[in-house]
PDB file of N, CA, C and O in Angstrom, chain B, residues numbered from 101:
ATOM      1  N   MET B 101       0.969  -1.112   0.176  1.00  0.00           N
ATOM      2  CA  MET B 101      -0.073  -0.234  -0.175  1.00  0.00           C
ATOM      3  C   MET B 101       0.821   1.360   0.066  1.00  0.00           C
ATOM      4  O   MET B 101       0.288   2.446  -0.163  1.00  0.00           O
ATOM      5  N   ASP B 102       2.187   1.208   0.542  1.00  0.00           N
ATOM      6  CA  ASP B 102       2.744   2.315   0.733  1.00  0.00           C
ATOM      7  C   ASP B 102       3.242   2.797  -0.715  1.00  0.00           C
ATOM      8  O   ASP B 102       3.137   3.963  -1.098  1.00  0.00           O
ATOM      9  N   GLU B 103       3.803   1.741  -1.481  1.00  0.00           N
ATOM     10  CA  GLU B 103       4.323   1.954  -2.811  1.00  0.00           C
ATOM     11  C   GLU B 103       3.110   2.333  -3.780  1.00  0.00           C
ATOM     12  O   GLU B 103       3.424   2.849  -4.853  1.00  0.00           O
ATOM     13  N   LEU B 104       1.781   2.132  -3.514  1.00  0.00           N
ATOM     14  CA  LEU B 104       0.726   2.432  -4.163  1.00  0.00           C
ATOM     15  C   LEU B 104       0.503   3.953  -4.016  1.00  0.00           C
ATOM     16  O   LEU B 104       0.070   4.644  -4.938  1.00  0.00           O
ATOM     17  N   GLU B 105       0.816   4.410  -2.838  1.00  0.00           N
ATOM     18  CA  GLU B 105       0.489   5.814  -2.265  1.00  0.00           C
ATOM     19  C   GLU B 105       1.574   6.663  -2.359  1.00  0.00           C
ATOM     20  O   GLU B 105       1.461   7.877  -2.189  1.00  0.00           O
ATOM     21  N   GLY B 106       2.729   6.054  -2.647  1.00  0.00           N
ATOM     22  CA  GLY B 106       3.932   6.956  -3.214  1.00  0.00           C
ATOM     23  C   GLY B 106       4.721   7.447  -1.680  1.00  0.00           C
ATOM     24  O   GLY B 106       5.321   8.515  -1.550  1.00  0.00           O
ATOM     25  N   VAL B 107       4.573   6.496  -0.688  1.00  0.00           N
ATOM     26  CA  VAL B 107       4.895   7.264   0.601  1.00  0.00           C
ATOM     27  C   VAL B 107       6.742   7.561   0.540  1.00  0.00           C
ATOM     28  O   VAL B 107       7.315   8.449   1.171  1.00  0.00           O
ATOM     29  N   THR B 108       7.330   6.671  -0.282  1.00  0.00           N
ATOM     30  CA  THR B 108       8.755   6.851  -0.476  1.00  0.00           C
ATOM     31  C   THR B 108       9.042   7.871  -1.366  1.00  0.00           C
ATOM     32  O   THR B 108      10.188   8.311  -1.452  1.00  0.00           O
ATOM     33  N   LYS B 109       8.179   8.275  -2.002  1.00  0.00           N
ATOM     34  CA  LYS B 109       8.472   9.615  -3.108  1.00  0.00           C
ATOM     35  C   LYS B 109       7.921  10.691  -2.508  1.00  0.00           C
ATOM     36  O   LYS B 109       7.939  11.648  -3.283  1.00  0.00           O
ATOM     37  N   GLY B 110       7.389  10.975  -1.354  1.00  0.00           N
ATOM     38  CA  GLY B 110       6.867  12.236  -0.506  1.00  0.00           C
ATOM     39  C   GLY B 110       5.468  12.450  -0.953  1.00  0.00           C
ATOM     40  O   GLY B 110       4.957  13.509  -0.590  1.00  0.00           O
ATOM     41  N   HIS B 111       4.742  11.626  -1.686  1.00  0.00           N
ATOM     42  CA  HIS B 111       3.559  11.778  -2.031  1.00  0.00           C
ATOM     43  C   HIS B 111       2.497  11.925  -0.838  1.00  0.00           C
ATOM     44  O   HIS B 111       1.706  12.863  -0.744  1.00  0.00           O
ATOM     45  N   TYR B 112       2.598  10.888   0.030  1.00  0.00           N
ATOM     46  CA  TYR B 112       1.714  10.808   1.233  1.00  0.00           C
ATOM     47  C   TYR B 112       2.278  10.305   2.237  1.00  0.00           C
ATOM     48  O   TYR B 112       3.414   9.895   1.999  1.00  0.00           O
ATOM     49  N   GLU B 113       1.844  10.151   3.491  1.00  0.00           N
ATOM     50  CA  GLU B 113       2.510   9.807   4.645  1.00  0.00           C
ATOM     51  C   GLU B 113       1.482   8.872   5.193  1.00  0.00           C
ATOM     52  O   GLU B 113       0.298   9.189   5.079  1.00  0.00           O
ATOM     53  N   ARG B 114       1.833   7.684   5.812  1.00  0.00           N
ATOM     54  CA  ARG B 114       0.935   6.962   6.746  1.00  0.00           C
ATOM     55  C   ARG B 114       1.382   7.234   8.127  1.00  0.00           C
ATOM     56  O   ARG B 114       2.517   7.065   8.572  1.00  0.00           O
ATOM     57  N   LEU B 115       0.218   7.728   8.817  1.00  0.00           N
ATOM     58  CA  LEU B 115       0.356   8.338  10.320  1.00  0.00           C
ATOM     59  C   LEU B 115      -0.743   7.298  11.179  1.00  0.00           C
ATOM     60  O   LEU B 115      -1.701   6.641  10.772  1.00  0.00           O
ATOM     61  N   PRO B 116      -0.281   7.427  12.246  1.00  0.00           N
ATOM     62  CA  PRO B 116      -0.878   6.695  13.139  1.00  0.00           C
ATOM     63  C   PRO B 116      -2.264   7.600  13.666  1.00  0.00           C
ATOM     64  O   PRO B 116      -2.114   8.821  13.689  1.00  0.00           O
ATOM     65  N   ILE B 117      -3.341   7.148  14.005  1.00  0.00           N
ATOM     66  CA  ILE B 117      -4.447   7.664  14.201  1.00  0.00           C
ATOM     67  C   ILE B 117      -4.898   6.919  15.563  1.00  0.00           C
ATOM     68  O   ILE B 117      -4.235   6.035  16.106  1.00  0.00           O
ATOM     69  N   GLN B 118      -6.146   7.425  16.030  1.00  0.00           N
ATOM     70  CA  GLN B 118      -7.001   6.868  17.312  1.00  0.00           C
ATOM     71  C   GLN B 118      -8.527   6.968  16.859  1.00  0.00           C
ATOM     72  O   GLN B 118      -8.958   8.095  16.616  1.00  0.00           O
ATOM     73  N   ILE B 119      -9.304   5.962  16.739  1.00  0.00           N
ATOM     74  CA  ILE B 119     -10.624   5.645  16.488  1.00  0.00           C
ATOM     75  C   ILE B 119     -11.336   5.113  17.713  1.00  0.00           C
ATOM     76  O   ILE B 119     -11.094   4.135  18.420  1.00  0.00           O
ATOM     77  N   GLU B 120     -12.486   6.233  17.772  1.00  0.00           N
ATOM     78  CA  GLU B 120     -13.224   5.583  18.991  1.00  0.00           C
ATOM     79  C   GLU B 120     -14.492   4.664  18.313  1.00  0.00           C
ATOM     80  O   GLU B 120     -15.247   5.224  17.519  1.00  0.00           O
ATOM     81  N   ILE B 121     -14.658   3.461  18.606  1.00  0.00           N
ATOM     82  CA  ILE B 121     -15.571   2.623  18.163  1.00  0.00           C
ATOM     83  C   ILE B 121     -16.376   1.893  19.036  1.00  0.00           C
ATOM     84  O   ILE B 121     -15.861   0.924  19.594  1.00  0.00           O
ATOM     85  N   ASP B 122     -17.701   2.211  19.292  1.00  0.00           N
ATOM     86  CA  ASP B 122     -18.618   1.512  20.272  1.00  0.00           C
ATOM     87  C   ASP B 122     -17.948   2.004  21.865  1.00  0.00           C
ATOM     88  O   ASP B 122     -18.012   1.147  22.746  1.00  0.00           O
ATOM     89  N   GLY B 123     -17.489   2.995  22.126  1.00  0.00           N
ATOM     90  CA  GLY B 123     -16.784   3.479  23.308  1.00  0.00           C
ATOM     91  C   GLY B 123     -15.528   3.253  23.784  1.00  0.00           C
ATOM     92  O   GLY B 123     -14.997   3.696  24.803  1.00  0.00           O
ATOM     93  N   ARG B 124     -14.992   2.321  22.721  1.00  0.00           N
ATOM     94  CA  ARG B 124     -13.428   2.097  23.056  1.00  0.00           C
ATOM     95  C   ARG B 124     -12.633   2.684  22.018  1.00  0.00           C
ATOM     96  O   ARG B 124     -13.033   2.939  20.882  1.00  0.00           O
ATOM     97  N   THR B 125     -11.344   2.907  22.527  1.00  0.00           N
ATOM     98  CA  THR B 125     -10.401   3.445  21.556  1.00  0.00           C
ATOM     99  C   THR B 125      -9.315   2.486  20.899  1.00  0.00           C
ATOM    100  O   THR B 125      -8.616   1.762  21.608  1.00  0.00           O
ATOM    101  N   VAL B 126      -9.200   2.511  19.496  1.00  0.00           N
ATOM    102  CA  VAL B 126      -8.336   1.613  18.880  1.00  0.00           C
ATOM    103  C   VAL B 126      -7.384   2.496  18.008  1.00  0.00           C
ATOM    104  O   VAL B 126      -7.685   3.625  17.621  1.00  0.00           O
ATOM    105  N   SER B 127      -6.189   1.854  17.737  1.00  0.00           N
ATOM    106  CA  SER B 127      -5.229   2.533  16.979  1.00  0.00           C
ATOM    107  C   SER B 127      -5.388   1.988  15.662  1.00  0.00           C
ATOM    108  O   SER B 127      -5.809   0.855  15.431  1.00  0.00           O
ATOM    109  N   ALA B 128      -4.945   3.053  14.587  1.00  0.00           N
ATOM    110  CA  ALA B 128      -5.015   2.720  13.274  1.00  0.00           C
ATOM    111  C   ALA B 128      -3.942   3.316  12.755  1.00  0.00           C
ATOM    112  O   ALA B 128      -3.052   3.823  13.437  1.00  0.00           O
ATOM    113  N   GLU B 129      -3.978   3.279  11.232  1.00  0.00           N
ATOM    114  CA  GLU B 129      -3.210   3.946  10.459  1.00  0.00           C
ATOM    115  C   GLU B 129      -3.990   4.755   9.310  1.00  0.00           C
ATOM    116  O   GLU B 129      -5.090   4.346   8.936  1.00  0.00           O
ATOM    117  N   ALA B 130      -3.404   5.915   8.749  1.00  0.00           N
ATOM    118  CA  ALA B 130      -4.129   6.529   7.694  1.00  0.00           C
ATOM    119  C   ALA B 130      -3.185   7.163   6.735  1.00  0.00           C
ATOM    120  O   ALA B 130      -2.066   7.526   7.098  1.00  0.00           O
ATOM    121  N   TYR B 131      -3.565   7.284   5.667  1.00  0.00           N
ATOM    122  CA  TYR B 131      -2.741   8.084   4.648  1.00  0.00           C
ATOM    123  C   TYR B 131      -3.158   9.565   4.717  1.00  0.00           C
ATOM    124  O   TYR B 131      -4.352   9.749   4.953  1.00  0.00           O
ATOM    125  N   TYR B 132      -2.359  10.687   4.546  1.00  0.00           N
ATOM    126  CA  TYR B 132      -2.472  11.930   4.506  1.00  0.00           C
ATOM    127  C   TYR B 132      -1.665  12.390   3.588  1.00  0.00           C
ATOM    128  O   TYR B 132      -0.645  11.725   3.408  1.00  0.00           O
ATOM    129  N   ALA B 133      -1.862  13.649   2.736  1.00  0.00           N
ATOM    130  CA  ALA B 133      -1.042  14.339   2.029  1.00  0.00           C
ATOM    131  C   ALA B 133       0.302  14.567   2.744  1.00  0.00           C
ATOM    132  O   ALA B 133       0.156  14.835   3.936  1.00  0.00           O
ATOM    133  N   HIS B 134       1.692  14.522   2.270  1.00  0.00           N
ATOM    134  CA  HIS B 134       2.701  14.611   2.611  1.00  0.00           C
ATOM    135  C   HIS B 134       2.493  15.981   3.144  1.00  0.00           C
ATOM    136  O   HIS B 134       1.783  16.841   2.623  1.00  0.00           O
ATOM    137  N   ARG B 135       3.330  16.118   4.462  1.00  0.00           N
ATOM    138  CA  ARG B 135       3.570  17.282   5.071  1.00  0.00           C
ATOM    139  C   ARG B 135       4.353  18.401   4.404  1.00  0.00           C
ATOM    140  O   ARG B 135       4.418  19.513   4.928  1.00  0.00           O
ATOM    141  N   SER B 136       5.080  18.052   2.997  1.00  0.00           N
ATOM    142  CA  SER B 136       5.556  19.161   2.509  1.00  0.00           C
ATOM    143  C   SER B 136       4.655  20.004   1.603  1.00  0.00           C
ATOM    144  O   SER B 136       5.066  21.055   1.112  1.00  0.00           O
ATOM    145  N   TYR B 137       3.452  19.544   1.392  1.00  0.00           N
ATOM    146  CA  TYR B 137       2.444  20.532   0.440  1.00  0.00           C
ATOM    147  C   TYR B 137       1.030  20.410   1.287  1.00  0.00           C
ATOM    148  O   TYR B 137       0.087  21.177   1.092  1.00  0.00           O
ATOM    149  N   ALA B 138       1.016  19.362   2.235  1.00  0.00           N
ATOM    150  CA  ALA B 138      -0.428  19.207   2.732  1.00  0.00           C
ATOM    151  C   ALA B 138      -1.050  20.713   3.262  1.00  0.00           C
ATOM    152  O   ALA B 138      -2.154  21.139   2.924  1.00  0.00           O
ATOM    153  N   GLU B 139      -0.294  21.275   3.978  1.00  0.00           N
ATOM    154  CA  GLU B 139      -1.047  22.803   4.461  1.00  0.00           C
ATOM    155  C   GLU B 139      -1.217  23.700   3.238  1.00  0.00           C
ATOM    156  O   GLU B 139      -2.202  24.436   3.288  1.00  0.00           O
ATOM    157  N   ALA B 140      -0.546  23.773   2.284  1.00  0.00           N
ATOM    158  CA  ALA B 140      -0.667  24.752   1.174  1.00  0.00           C
ATOM    159  C   ALA B 140      -1.994  23.938   0.403  1.00  0.00           C
ATOM    160  O   ALA B 140      -2.922  24.575  -0.096  1.00  0.00           O
ATOM    161  N   LEU B 141      -1.942  22.809   0.394  1.00  0.00           N
ATOM    162  CA  LEU B 141      -3.102  21.943  -0.398  1.00  0.00           C
ATOM    163  C   LEU B 141      -4.334  22.369   0.201  1.00  0.00           C
ATOM    164  O   LEU B 141      -5.266  22.833  -0.456  1.00  0.00           O
ATOM    165  N   TRP B 142      -4.344  22.215   1.443  1.00  0.00           N
ATOM    166  CA  TRP B 142      -5.669  22.482   2.396  1.00  0.00           C
ATOM    167  C   TRP B 142      -6.034  23.951   2.217  1.00  0.00           C
ATOM    168  O   TRP B 142      -7.190  24.274   1.944  1.00  0.00           O
ATOM    169  N   LYS B 143      -5.123  24.780   2.357  1.00  0.00           N
ATOM    170  CA  LYS B 143      -5.352  26.582   2.017  1.00  0.00           C
ATOM    171  C   LYS B 143      -5.872  26.657   0.640  1.00  0.00           C
ATOM    172  O   LYS B 143      -6.812  27.425   0.436  1.00  0.00           O
ATOM    173  N   ARG B 144      -5.350  25.908  -0.414  1.00  0.00           N
ATOM    174  CA  ARG B 144      -5.893  26.293  -2.009  1.00  0.00           C
ATOM    175  C   ARG B 144      -7.084  25.594  -1.875  1.00  0.00           C
ATOM    176  O   ARG B 144      -7.907  25.953  -2.717  1.00  0.00           O
ATOM    177  N   ASN B 145      -7.542  24.584  -0.999  1.00  0.00           N
ATOM    178  CA  ASN B 145      -8.547  24.091  -1.250  1.00  0.00           C
ATOM    179  C   ASN B 145      -9.843  24.666  -0.405  1.00  0.00           C
ATOM    180  O   ASN B 145     -10.822  23.988  -0.094  1.00  0.00           O
ATOM    181  N   GLY B 146      -9.661  25.938  -0.129  1.00  0.00           N
ATOM    182  CA  GLY B 146     -10.691  26.550   0.695  1.00  0.00           C
ATOM    183  C   GLY B 146     -10.788  26.061   2.073  1.00  0.00           C
ATOM    184  O   GLY B 146     -11.899  26.129   2.599  1.00  0.00           O
ATOM    185  N   GLU B 147      -9.742  25.545   2.789  1.00  0.00           N
ATOM    186  CA  GLU B 147      -9.498  25.153   3.927  1.00  0.00           C
ATOM    187  C   GLU B 147     -10.411  24.129   4.270  1.00  0.00           C
ATOM    188  O   GLU B 147     -10.761  23.862   5.419  1.00  0.00           O
ATOM    189  N   GLU B 148     -10.805  23.533   3.183  1.00  0.00           N
ATOM    190  CA  GLU B 148     -11.754  22.232   3.443  1.00  0.00           C
ATOM    191  C   GLU B 148     -11.108  20.974   3.249  1.00  0.00           C
ATOM    192  O   GLU B 148     -10.293  20.803   2.342  1.00  0.00           O
ATOM    193  N   GLY B 149     -11.471  19.993   4.146  1.00  0.00           N
ATOM    194  CA  GLY B 149     -10.712  18.674   3.825  1.00  0.00           C
ATOM    195  C   GLY B 149     -11.941  17.643   3.693  1.00  0.00           C
ATOM    196  O   GLY B 149     -13.097  18.037   3.842  1.00  0.00           O
ATOM    197  N   TYR B 150     -11.639  16.337   3.414  1.00  0.00           N
ATOM    198  CA  TYR B 150     -12.518  15.282   3.132  1.00  0.00           C
ATOM    199  C   TYR B 150     -12.287  14.224   4.358  1.00  0.00           C
ATOM    200  O   TYR B 150     -11.211  13.688   4.624  1.00  0.00           O
ATOM    201  N   ASN B 151     -13.593  14.026   5.085  1.00  0.00           N
ATOM    202  CA  ASN B 151     -13.626  13.023   6.072  1.00  0.00           C
ATOM    203  C   ASN B 151     -13.848  11.828   5.369  1.00  0.00           C
ATOM    204  O   ASN B 151     -13.898  10.860   6.127  1.00  0.00           O
ATOM    205  N   CYS B 152     -14.020  11.530   4.024  1.00  0.00           N
ATOM    206  CA  CYS B 152     -14.285  10.537   3.310  1.00  0.00           C
ATOM    207  C   CYS B 152     -13.863  10.453   2.017  1.00  0.00           C
ATOM    208  O   CYS B 152     -14.073  11.473   1.360  1.00  0.00           O
ATOM    209  N   TYR B 153     -13.273   9.450   1.389  1.00  0.00           N
ATOM    210  CA  TYR B 153     -12.850   9.768  -0.013  1.00  0.00           C
ATOM    211  C   TYR B 153     -14.053   9.164  -0.880  1.00  0.00           C
ATOM    212  O   TYR B 153     -14.096   7.945  -1.046  1.00  0.00           O
ATOM    213  N   THR B 154     -14.988   9.961  -1.410  1.00  0.00           N
ATOM    214  CA  THR B 154     -16.107   9.625  -2.209  1.00  0.00           C
ATOM    215  C   THR B 154     -16.212   9.649  -3.684  1.00  0.00           C
ATOM    216  O   THR B 154     -15.249  10.097  -4.306  1.00  0.00           O
ATOM    217  N   GLU B 155     -17.141   9.272  -4.260  1.00  0.00           N
ATOM    218  CA  GLU B 155     -17.255   9.158  -5.658  1.00  0.00           C
ATOM    219  C   GLU B 155     -17.290  10.626  -6.168  1.00  0.00           C
ATOM    220  O   GLU B 155     -16.786  10.899  -7.258  1.00  0.00           O
ATOM    221  N   LYS B 156     -17.845  11.516  -5.440  1.00  0.00           N
ATOM    222  CA  LYS B 156     -18.070  12.994  -5.758  1.00  0.00           C
ATOM    223  C   LYS B 156     -16.350  13.492  -5.731  1.00  0.00           C
ATOM    224  O   LYS B 156     -15.815  14.056  -6.686  1.00  0.00           O
ATOM    225  N   VAL B 157     -15.719  13.187  -4.572  1.00  0.00           N
ATOM    226  CA  VAL B 157     -14.400  13.933  -4.665  1.00  0.00           C
ATOM    227  C   VAL B 157     -13.551  13.128  -5.525  1.00  0.00           C
ATOM    228  O   VAL B 157     -12.483  13.691  -5.767  1.00  0.00           O
ATOM    229  N   ALA B 158     -13.696  11.947  -6.081  1.00  0.00           N
ATOM    230  CA  ALA B 158     -12.974  11.194  -6.832  1.00  0.00           C
ATOM    231  C   ALA B 158     -13.069  11.809  -8.337  1.00  0.00           C
ATOM    232  O   ALA B 158     -12.182  11.618  -9.168  1.00  0.00           O
ATOM    233  N   LYS B 159     -14.063  12.452  -8.553  1.00  0.00           N
ATOM    234  CA  LYS B 159     -14.591  13.187  -9.963  1.00  0.00           C
ATOM    235  C   LYS B 159     -13.498  13.784 -10.093  1.00  0.00           C
ATOM    236  O   LYS B 159     -13.023  13.666 -11.222  1.00  0.00           O
ATOM    237  N   GLY B 160     -12.855  14.436  -9.318  1.00  0.00           N
ATOM    238  CA  GLY B 160     -11.635  15.508  -9.561  1.00  0.00           C
ATOM    239  C   GLY B 160     -10.351  14.895  -9.937  1.00  0.00           C
ATOM    240  O   GLY B 160      -9.416  15.538 -10.415  1.00  0.00           O
ATOM    241  N   TYR B 161     -10.338  13.637  -9.705  1.00  0.00           N
ATOM    242  CA  TYR B 161      -9.121  13.002  -9.978  1.00  0.00           C
ATOM    243  C   TYR B 161      -8.678  12.376 -11.261  1.00  0.00           C
ATOM    244  O   TYR B 161      -9.262  11.469 -11.854  1.00  0.00           O
ATOM    245  N   VAL B 162      -7.456  13.035 -11.653  1.00  0.00           N
ATOM    246  CA  VAL B 162      -7.307  12.931 -12.965  1.00  0.00           C
ATOM    247  C   VAL B 162      -6.082  11.690 -13.175  1.00  0.00           C
ATOM    248  O   VAL B 162      -4.989  11.788 -12.616  1.00  0.00           O
ATOM    249  N   LYS B 163      -6.397  10.681 -13.943  1.00  0.00           N
ATOM    250  CA  LYS B 163      -5.593   9.620 -14.109  1.00  0.00           C
ATOM    251  C   LYS B 163      -4.267   9.875 -14.601  1.00  0.00           C
ATOM    252  O   LYS B 163      -4.114  10.730 -15.473  1.00  0.00           O
ATOM    253  N   ARG B 164      -3.294   9.234 -14.145  1.00  0.00           N
ATOM    254  CA  ARG B 164      -1.996   9.391 -14.574  1.00  0.00           C
ATOM    255  C   ARG B 164      -1.614   9.476 -16.019  1.00  0.00           C
ATOM    256  O   ARG B 164      -0.721  10.199 -16.462  1.00  0.00           O
ATOM    257  N   LYS B 165      -2.494   8.541 -16.819  1.00  0.00           N
ATOM    258  CA  LYS B 165      -2.316   8.437 -18.265  1.00  0.00           C
ATOM    259  C   LYS B 165      -2.939   9.538 -18.972  1.00  0.00           C
ATOM    260  O   LYS B 165      -2.831   9.627 -20.195  1.00  0.00           O
ATOM    261  N   ASP B 166      -3.669  10.494 -18.191  1.00  0.00           N
ATOM    262  CA  ASP B 166      -4.340  11.799 -18.853  1.00  0.00           C
ATOM    263  C   ASP B 166      -3.377  13.013 -18.169  1.00  0.00           C
ATOM    264  O   ASP B 166      -3.754  14.177 -18.304  1.00  0.00           O
ATOM    265  N   ARG B 167      -2.587  12.828 -17.703  1.00  0.00           N
ATOM    266  CA  ARG B 167      -1.809  13.945 -16.993  1.00  0.00           C
ATOM    267  C   ARG B 167      -0.252  14.179 -18.016  1.00  0.00           C
ATOM    268  O   ARG B 167       0.367  13.241 -18.519  1.00  0.00           O
ATOM    269  N   PRO B 168       0.019  15.223 -18.101  1.00  0.00           N
ATOM    270  CA  PRO B 168       1.183  15.458 -18.789  1.00  0.00           C
ATOM    271  C   PRO B 168       2.527  14.850 -18.478  1.00  0.00           C
ATOM    272  O   PRO B 168       3.145  15.242 -17.488  1.00  0.00           O
ATOM    273  N   CYS B 169       3.081  13.786 -19.376  1.00  0.00           N
ATOM    274  CA  CYS B 169       3.963  12.930 -19.229  1.00  0.00           C
ATOM    275  C   CYS B 169       5.251  13.519 -18.583  1.00  0.00           C
ATOM    276  O   CYS B 169       6.031  12.728 -18.053  1.00  0.00           O
ATOM    277  N   HIS B 170       5.508  14.741 -18.589  1.00  0.00           N
ATOM    278  CA  HIS B 170       6.851  15.317 -18.177  1.00  0.00           C
ATOM    279  C   HIS B 170       6.781  15.908 -16.801  1.00  0.00           C
ATOM    280  O   HIS B 170       7.757  16.289 -16.154  1.00  0.00           O
ATOM    281  N   LEU B 171       5.492  15.948 -16.407  1.00  0.00           N
ATOM    282  CA  LEU B 171       4.927  16.492 -15.007  1.00  0.00           C
ATOM    283  C   LEU B 171       5.142  15.457 -14.159  1.00  0.00           C
ATOM    284  O   LEU B 171       4.858  14.432 -14.778  1.00  0.00           O
ATOM    285  N   THR B 172       5.596  15.131 -12.762  1.00  0.00           N
ATOM    286  CA  THR B 172       5.623  14.431 -11.710  1.00  0.00           C
ATOM    287  C   THR B 172       4.274  14.657 -11.060  1.00  0.00           C
ATOM    288  O   THR B 172       3.636  15.680 -11.307  1.00  0.00           O
ATOM    289  N   PHE B 173       3.811  13.693 -10.206  1.00  0.00           N
ATOM    290  CA  PHE B 173       2.773  14.063  -9.174  1.00  0.00           C
ATOM    291  C   PHE B 173       2.998  15.268  -8.188  1.00  0.00           C
ATOM    292  O   PHE B 173       2.118  16.073  -7.884  1.00  0.00           O
ATOM    293  N   LEU B 174       4.279  15.285  -7.733  1.00  0.00           N
ATOM    294  CA  LEU B 174       4.391  16.784  -7.102  1.00  0.00           C
ATOM    295  C   LEU B 174       4.524  18.024  -7.775  1.00  0.00           C
ATOM    296  O   LEU B 174       4.415  19.165  -7.326  1.00  0.00           O
ATOM    297  N   ASP B 175       4.776  17.627  -8.914  1.00  0.00           N
ATOM    298  CA  ASP B 175       4.933  19.000 -10.123  1.00  0.00           C
ATOM    299  C   ASP B 175       3.347  19.400 -10.056  1.00  0.00           C
ATOM    300  O   ASP B 175       3.009  20.570  -9.873  1.00  0.00           O
ATOM    301  N   GLN B 176       2.441  18.385 -10.213  1.00  0.00           N
ATOM    302  CA  GLN B 176       0.949  18.673 -10.453  1.00  0.00           C
ATOM    303  C   GLN B 176       0.385  19.325  -9.374  1.00  0.00           C
ATOM    304  O   GLN B 176      -0.433  20.242  -9.441  1.00  0.00           O
ATOM    305  N   ILE B 177       0.957  18.705  -8.141  1.00  0.00           N
ATOM    306  CA  ILE B 177       0.450  19.368  -6.902  1.00  0.00           C
ATOM    307  C   ILE B 177       0.882  21.057  -6.838  1.00  0.00           C
ATOM    308  O   ILE B 177       0.140  21.979  -6.500  1.00  0.00           O
ATOM    309  N   ARG B 178       2.132  21.131  -7.218  1.00  0.00           N
ATOM    310  CA  ARG B 178       2.811  22.386  -6.928  1.00  0.00           C
ATOM    311  C   ARG B 178       1.899  23.405  -8.051  1.00  0.00           C
ATOM    312  O   ARG B 178       1.802  24.567  -7.658  1.00  0.00           O
ATOM    313  N   LEU B 179       1.414  23.184  -9.018  1.00  0.00           N
ATOM    314  CA  LEU B 179       0.982  23.666  -9.936  1.00  0.00           C
ATOM    315  C   LEU B 179      -0.495  24.051  -9.494  1.00  0.00           C
ATOM    316  O   LEU B 179      -0.998  25.169  -9.603  1.00  0.00           O
ATOM    317  N   PHE B 180      -0.997  23.093  -9.056  1.00  0.00           N
ATOM    318  CA  PHE B 180      -2.339  23.400  -8.677  1.00  0.00           C
ATOM    319  C   PHE B 180      -2.392  24.307  -7.455  1.00  0.00           C
ATOM    320  O   PHE B 180      -3.323  25.110  -7.405  1.00  0.00           O
ATOM    321  N   ILE B 181      -1.399  24.271  -6.346  1.00  0.00           N
ATOM    322  CA  ILE B 181      -1.504  25.048  -5.438  1.00  0.00           C
ATOM    323  C   ILE B 181      -1.145  26.608  -5.747  1.00  0.00           C
ATOM    324  O   ILE B 181      -1.566  27.552  -5.078  1.00  0.00           O
ATOM    325  N   ALA B 182      -0.252  26.712  -6.932  1.00  0.00           N
ATOM    326  CA  ALA B 182      -0.008  28.016  -7.220  1.00  0.00           C
ATOM    327  C   ALA B 182      -1.189  28.540  -8.261  1.00  0.00           C
ATOM    328  O   ALA B 182      -1.179  29.741  -8.532  1.00  0.00           O
ATOM    329  N   SER B 183      -1.936  27.920  -8.698  1.00  0.00           N
ATOM    330  CA  SER B 183      -3.005  28.188  -9.648  1.00  0.00           C
ATOM    331  C   SER B 183      -4.085  28.951  -9.066  1.00  0.00           C
ATOM    332  O   SER B 183      -4.496  28.621  -7.954  1.00  0.00           O
ATOM    333  N   ASP B 184      -4.650  30.035  -9.743  1.00  0.00           N
ATOM    334  CA  ASP B 184      -5.885  30.895  -9.095  1.00  0.00           C
ATOM    335  C   ASP B 184      -6.910  29.899  -9.137  1.00  0.00           C
ATOM    336  O   ASP B 184      -7.149  29.131 -10.070  1.00  0.00           O
ATOM    337  N   SER B 185      -7.520  29.991  -7.982  1.00  0.00           N
ATOM    338  CA  SER B 185      -8.745  28.955  -7.657  1.00  0.00           C
ATOM    339  C   SER B 185      -9.918  29.317  -8.522  1.00  0.00           C
ATOM    340  O   SER B 185     -10.674  28.395  -8.826  1.00  0.00           O
ATOM    341  N   ASP B 186     -10.182  30.534  -8.965  1.00  0.00           N
ATOM    342  CA  ASP B 186     -11.272  30.973 -10.002  1.00  0.00           C
ATOM    343  C   ASP B 186     -11.174  30.255 -11.420  1.00  0.00           C
ATOM    344  O   ASP B 186     -12.100  29.793 -12.085  1.00  0.00           O
ATOM    345  N   SER B 187      -9.933  30.278 -11.685  1.00  0.00           N
ATOM    346  CA  SER B 187      -9.551  29.847 -13.236  1.00  0.00           C
ATOM    347  C   SER B 187      -9.354  28.086 -13.068  1.00  0.00           C
ATOM    348  O   SER B 187      -9.504  27.375 -14.062  1.00  0.00           O
ATOM    349  N   ALA B 188      -9.093  27.637 -12.053  1.00  0.00           N
ATOM    350  CA  ALA B 188      -8.974  26.303 -11.761  1.00  0.00           C
ATOM    351  C   ALA B 188     -10.558  25.813 -11.618  1.00  0.00           C
ATOM    352  O   ALA B 188     -10.784  24.790 -12.263  1.00  0.00           O
ATOM    353  N   GLU B 189     -11.259  26.146 -11.171  1.00  0.00           N
ATOM    354  CA  GLU B 189     -12.816  25.879 -11.209  1.00  0.00           C
ATOM    355  C   GLU B 189     -13.449  25.842 -12.348  1.00  0.00           C
ATOM    356  O   GLU B 189     -14.059  24.828 -12.685  1.00  0.00           O
ATOM    357  N   SER B 190     -13.402  26.893 -13.077  1.00  0.00           N
ATOM    358  CA  SER B 190     -14.099  27.212 -14.428  1.00  0.00           C
ATOM    359  C   SER B 190     -13.141  26.408 -15.452  1.00  0.00           C
ATOM    360  O   SER B 190     -13.749  26.154 -16.492  1.00  0.00           O
ATOM    361  N   GLY B 191     -12.041  26.021 -15.444  1.00  0.00           N
ATOM    362  CA  GLY B 191     -11.340  25.148 -16.452  1.00  0.00           C
ATOM    363  C   GLY B 191     -11.600  23.586 -16.316  1.00  0.00           C
ATOM    364  O   GLY B 191     -11.066  22.801 -17.099  1.00  0.00           O
TER     365      GLY B 191
END
């Protein structure tokens, strides 16, 4: 799973979390945007996060085969963060 999520490439991080289920707390792990860009991405997204990766959220995902070949995942993140939110929403 770490390879799929690009953990060694700085795409995501696997971090420990605590979950409360039926009144008891259990330990788990979850994938988060890498700390090198997570805060900037959150701000660029209107300080809105997702509590669940839904079909609606996934509609904004662009498959690797549909992205420019000369740009990495992190290049795409940096371009999105640097772009104007109004032009990105209309385009």
